[in-house]
N, C-alpha and C positions, 0 to 999 in steps of 0.2 A: 626456439633457441637453436643454437648451432647443433647440427647433427640430427635434428628431428625431421622425420619425413611424414609422420601421421600424428593426429590428435584424436582423442576420444570425443564423441558427441552423442547426446541423447537425441534420438530421431523419432519423430512421429510419422510412421509410414502410411497411416490412414486415420481418418477421423474416428474418435471413439472415446472410451474412458481412459484414464491414465495408464491402465495396464497394457495398452497397445504399444507403449514406448519400448525402445530397445537401444542398447549401446552399440555404436558403430565406430570403426576407425575411418578417419577421413584425412585427405591431404592437408598439410599445414596451409592455412589460408594466406594468400599473397595480397598485401594491401595495394589498392589502386590509387588513383588521383585523390588526394585529400583524405585518405583513410589511414587509420592506425590499426595495427594488430595488437591486441591486448591479451595477456595471459590472465585468465579468469581465476581469481583467488576465492571468490564467493559469489553466488548468484541467489537472489531472493526468489522465492516461490510465491506467486500472487494468484488470486482467484481468476483473473482474466486468462492466465496461462491454461487453466483447466478448461475454460470456455473455448479458447482457441484450439486446443487439442480435440475438443468435441465438435468443432465446426459451428459453435453456437455464439461466437463473439460477433460484435457489430461489424468487424472487419474479418474477412477470412483469408487464410494463407493456404494455397493448394499444397497438399502433402506430396512428397515427403518434405518435412522441414524440421529444424531444430528449435524447440520451444525455449522460452526464457526471455524475460523482458527487462531484467535489471541486474546489473553486475558491478563488482568492484575488482580491480586488479592492477596490473602493471604493463605499461607500453613496452613491447619488445621489438617493434619494427614500425617505421613510418613510411608511407608511400610518398610519391612526389607531391609537392605543393602544400605540405603541412606546415603551418606557422603557429608558433606559440606553444608547441608541445615537443617533448624530447623523450628519447628512449630512456626508460627507467622511471618516468613519471608515474606516480600512483594516482589512479583516476577511477571515477565511477561513470556509468553510462546507462542509458535506457534505449530500448527499441522495441519493435513489435515482437521480435523473435530472435533466436540465435545464442542466448546467454548460457544455456545448459550444455557447456562444452569446455574443454581445456583452454581454448582460445577463441576469440571472436574478432571480426572486423567491424569497425565503427567509424563513422565520420569523425575525424579528429576534432573538428570544431564543436561537436556535440558532447565531448568528454569534459567532466568537471574534476578539477584537482581535489584529492582527499586532503582535508586539513591535517596539519601536523598533530600527532598525538591521537588520531582516530584510526583504529585498526580496520582491517578489510571487512570483517564480519559486520561491525557496526556501520561502516560506510554502505555496504550492500543492503542492510536492513533499514536504513534511514530514509533513503531518497524518495521513492514514490509515495510511501505511506505517510511520511511526515509532511511532505510538501502538500499532498492532497488534504490532509487534516488541517494544516496551518492556514493554507489559503482559504479553505472552507470556513474556518473560524474567524479569521482576521478580515477577509475582504468580501466574503459572501454573507455569512451570518452577522458579521461585525459585532462579535461578542465583546462585552465590556466587563470591567472589574465589578464583582458583586452579583452578576447575573447568574441564573441557573441554566445549565445546558444538559439536555438528555442526550446521551450517546448510545445508540443502538449498536449491537455487535461489538460491545466494549472489550471483548477479549481477543478480537482479531487484529490484524496488522494496522489497518486504518483506524479502527475503533479505539484500540489501546493508545495509539499515537494521539488521537483526539482527546482522550482522557488526560494524558500528560500535558498536552499543549493548552487545553482549556484551563487547567489548574495553573499553569505558568502565566496565563493571561489574567488570572485573578478570579476566575469563575468557579462556581460550585457545580460539581458534576454528579449527575444521576447516571450510573452505569447499568445498562441492561445487557444481559448475556445469558448463555444457555447452560452454564455449569458453575459449580462452586469454585472450581480451580480458576476459571476465567474471572469470576467476580473477586476472588481473593487477590489476583494479580492486579486488577483494576484498582482495588482498594489500596494496594501497596504503592500505586502511583498517584494517589490523591483523591480518588472518587469517594464521596461522602455518603451517597445512598446507593445501595446494591440491590438489584432486582433480577431474580431468576424468572424468566418469562415462560418456563416450560409448563407451569401448572395452569396456564390459561387465564390468569387473573391480572394481566399486565395493566389494564386500565385502572383497576382498583388499587394496585400497588403504586402506580404513578400518582393517582389522586392523593394517596396518603403521604407520598414523599414530597410532592409540590402542590399543596392545596390551592395556592394562589396562581398556579400555572407557571410553566417554564418560559424563559425568554427565547430559547432556540432548541431545535432538535437537529442532530446530525445523523443521517440515515444511510449507511452503506449496505443495508440488508434488504429492505423492502418487504414484500409478502405481508403476513398477518400482523406484523409489528407496527407498521406505519400508521394505520388508522388510530389505534389507541394512543400512540405517541403524539400524533397531531392533535388529538382531542385534549391532551395534557398541556398544550401551550396556553399561555395567557393571551390577553388581548394584544394584537399587534405582533404576536410571536413570529419567528422565522423558522421555516422548515426547509432544511437543505437536503436534497436527494443527491446521493453520491454514487450509488450503485445498487445492484440487486443480487446480493450473494445468496439470497433464499431461492433464487430462480424464478421469482414471481414479481411482476411489476404491479404495484398496488393501484387501486382505484382511489381517486381523490374526492372526498365529499365537499363539493363546491359550496354547499349551503353553509358549512362550518367556516370555510374561508371567508364568506361574506359576513356572517354574523360576528365573528371574532376579529375581522380585519387582518387575517393572517397573510403572510407572504410566503409563497412557495417558490423556492429558488433551486436552480440546478447548478452543479459545480462542473466547470470546464476550465482547464488552465488558460486556454486562449481567450477567455472572456475577462480575465483579470486585467485591469489597467496596468500598462507597462511600468509606470512609476511605482504603483503599489506592489507589483510583482517583485521589483528590485528591492524595495524596502522589506518585504516579507522574507525574501531570500537572505538578506543581511541579518535580519533578526533571527531567523531560523538557524543560520550558521552559528550565530553567537550563542544561542541556547544549547546547541550541540557541543561546541568547543569549551563552553564554560562548565559543562557537566550538569546543567539544570535539567536537561532531558536526555534520555538515552534509550534506544530501542530495546524492547524485551525480545530476546531471541529464544524462542521456546524449544527449538530443535535444529540440529545440524546433521545433514545426511551426506554421505559420499555420493559421487555422481552415479555409481552403480545402483543406488537405492532411490533413484528419482521417482519411480512409481510409488514407493511408500511415502515419499515427501509430498508429492502431489495429492496422494490419497488423503493425507492428514488435512490438507487445505480443502479438498473437495467435500470431505465429510463434515467439515466445520469443527474438527477436533483441535485444530492448532490454537495455541495460546501465543499471542504476539506473532513474531515473524518466524517462518521456516526458511532455512538456507540449504543450498547445495554447496559443498566444498570439494572441488576437484582434487585437492591434495589430501583429503581425509582418508 
């Protein structure tokens, strides 16, 4: 805004755990061709941010850099060549890094208008998690009304979104999580079976919950949970691998895939048919604006407490979405 010469930014000076981060003052960014400068009102903290800071993501960014991949805010300046956007527009955006700051530069064409009636925190918490979950359910697993879906990591951002959206699609949800608080939250959003996997009896608990076998598994966790979840699928079941928040890529028992005729599916946005993608986006926006689904925001931290915010996500303590609010 007028008169500003610096902005605050969370900087990763070297790869490591989140406690390497520090707050720095930086010059106000100047938008170039096709770019918009956005005042960040809220930024979502995602597990890939932790991996990027640690140099363990599939794509690396040389430090120093500003982490943060998802934000909501207001356009305050447009560079040359921007069409269809105006100063004052409320927008959301995603990128590999840069969101943990007072302001960010983004290609204007990549920004999405925030629907009327949706606040900044909701907009920041909704985008990546709900798109990932909905496209996984709708176009990858192709979940139908009356089917049973096992959701691993059901208390996290993607997992809790999957619980809500599977229920909205008419499915019955088995929520698997690591704490009573996470399971209680999943239950409040419609999960009918609640399983705490910490006692090591996940396979037995799943067998009791779905004796005939589930239609689909959504797995953003990996590690030791994947095998028992896959074994709990019924014949022809679909297993969708979304990520590995556990830090361990599971091994797949191909004999089980053969015997049960299972389908192992990977989720990537770019693999969705463009027409289906557009349909899903329309449906997802409708679910949000109608109030049928809404992200669960478990915690909001000021920018100065970014280490604590990332620590909650890294340790798996977060319930739903964790946000940074530069104005808090």
